[in-house]
N, C-alpha and C positions, 0 to 999 in steps of 0.2 A: 030131365036127368041124363046125364052123359054116361059112356061106357069107357072103362079104363082096361089097360093091358098091363100086365107086370112082366119083367124079364130079370133073370138073376145074373149077376155079374161078379166076377172075383177079381179083386184088386190088391196090391201091396203098397206098403209105405213104411217110413220110420216110426210112425205113430199110427194108432187106431183112427184118429181123426183125419189124418192125412191119407191113409188108405180108403176111407169112406168117400172123402172129398174127390180123389182120383176117380173112383168108381161113378160118383154123380156127375162130375166134369165129362167123362168120356162119353157117358149117355147122352148129355146134353149137345154133343157134337153132331149127333145123328138123329136124335129124337126130339120132337116138338111136344110142348104141353106136359113137361114133368111135373107131377103133382107131390109123391111122396116117396120115401125110402124107408126100408126096414133092413136093419142088420140081422142076418140069419145067422151068422157063425162068425166067430173070431178065432183065429189061431195063428200061429207064427212059424218062421224059420229061424233057425240059428246055423250061422256060419262063421267058424272061427272066433266065436264069442260075440259077433254081431247079431242083434235080434231085428228081423224085419217081421212086421204084422201082415196077416193075410186076413181079408174079410170078405165074406160072401153078403152081398147086398142085394135086395129085391128093390127094383126101382120100378114105379108105376107112372103111367102116363095117359092122357086123354085120347080116346080115339075120335078122329074127326068125323063130323056129321057131314059127309060129302058123298053125294050120289054120283057114279060114274055113268058116262053115257056111252 
């Protein structure tokens, strides 16, 4: 059985789906073994009538089974 670690990320986008995808994509650039995500919060910004969605996403990933010497 493996061990996982979770981190929280905030991302924005023109839709909820695009904001979540941006958070997961950015996490994948520096983390290996992503396993799950959970949307913790959805809110938004309004600027001159334009709506931008903001999401707080918890991303989990596997901790490597590696011993350092």
